[in-house]
N, C-alpha and C positions, 0 to 999 in steps of 0.2 A: 596622500592621494589614493588611498585604498579604494578599490572599486573602479578605478580608471585604467588599471594596468593592461587589461585585455581589450580596451576600447580604442577603436580607430577614430582619432580626432583630427579635424582640419581646422586650422586657425587662419582666418582671412581678415585683412585690414582694409579699411576705407578711411584714411585720414587718422589712423591711430597706430603709427609705426612703432613708437616707443613702447606702448602697452603690448602690442602684438609680439614684439621681440622679447619682452619680459615674460609674457605668458608662455611662449615657446620654450624659453630658457628654463622656466620652472617645471614645465612638463618633462623636459629632457633630464633635468636634475633628479626628478622623481622616477626616472626609468621608463618614461613614456615617450616614444618617438612620434611626433605628429606626422600624419600622412601628407603627401605633397599635392594631393588634389582633392577637391570636394567630392568627386565621384567615388573615391576610394574610402570615404569616411562614413562612420556610423553617426557621428555627431559633428556639427559644424558650429564653430564659435566665430561670430562676426563681431569685430570691434570697429567702432567708428567715432568720429567727432571728438577726438582727443584734444583737450585744451589745458594748458598751464596758465594760471592767472596769479598775478602778484598784486596784493592790495596793501596799502599803508594802514597800519594799525595804530601807531603812535608817532608823534612828532615832538622833537626836543623843544621845550619852552624857551630855551636860551638861543638856539641857533635857527630854529624853524625848519630843521631838516628831519627827514624820516629816521626813526630809530628802530622801529619794529615793523615787520611785514608779515602778511599771511600768504603762504604759497598754497594754491589749491590746484588739484588735478581732477578733471572730470572726463568721462568718456561714456559711450553707449555700448552696451553688450547685448547680443542676441545669441541664445543657445538653442539649436534646433536639431532634431533627429533628421537624418537624411530623408528628403522628400517632404518634410513638414515645415519648411522655412517660412511659408506664407502664413502659417498659423502661430508661429512663435512670436512672443512679445520682445520688443527692444526696450531695455531698461537702463537707467543711468547707474554708473559706479563712480565713486568719488572718494577723495581723501584730502585732508587739509593739515598743514603744519605751520607753525610760527617760526620766524627767522628774525633775530635781532641784527641790527646794523651798527657797526662802529666805524666812524670815518677814519680812525687811525689804523684800521686793519682791513682796508678795502680789498686787497688781493685775496686774503684769507676768506673774506665773506663771499666773494664771487665764487670761489671754489666750494665753499660751504653750500651755497645756493644750488650749484650743480649736483653735489652729493645729495642734497635734500630732494631735488627733483627725481633722482634715480631711486631714492628710498621710497618716495611716495608712489612711484610707478610700481615698485616691488609690492607695496601694500595693496594697491588696487589690483594687480595681477593675482595676488593670493585670494582676493575677494572673488575675482572671476572664476578661479579654479574651485573655490568652495561652491559657487553657484553651479558650475559644471557637474561637480560630484553629486549635488542635490538633484540636478535634472536627470542624471543617469540612473540613480538609485530609486 
């Protein structure tokens, strides 16, 4: 995240708490402490409309039960310089992963789904930070 170290960044969320938490965590891990108010920021990252969706990809021909799912995460991101929020574009960010389901290991799969959702949020947060770096440079 070179180029962001001396930048004052504010992350705000409107219906994207998982993504906002992950973006802040990645900023802190990189040595960048997000500022606590938009008025103190040079750049404002607005995250909104976060959704996780699970779609059935395949069904067992013998049991008729779902065997494979697709987990997708989408959100909207807007990156703006202080005072230029009205001219900044809001754009989608997304990631998708597949998850197999075995009826014999239901508990493990429920935990795997939770881990998968966190992993997808990390991937999307990294994408947000790449966009932020590009917007600043």
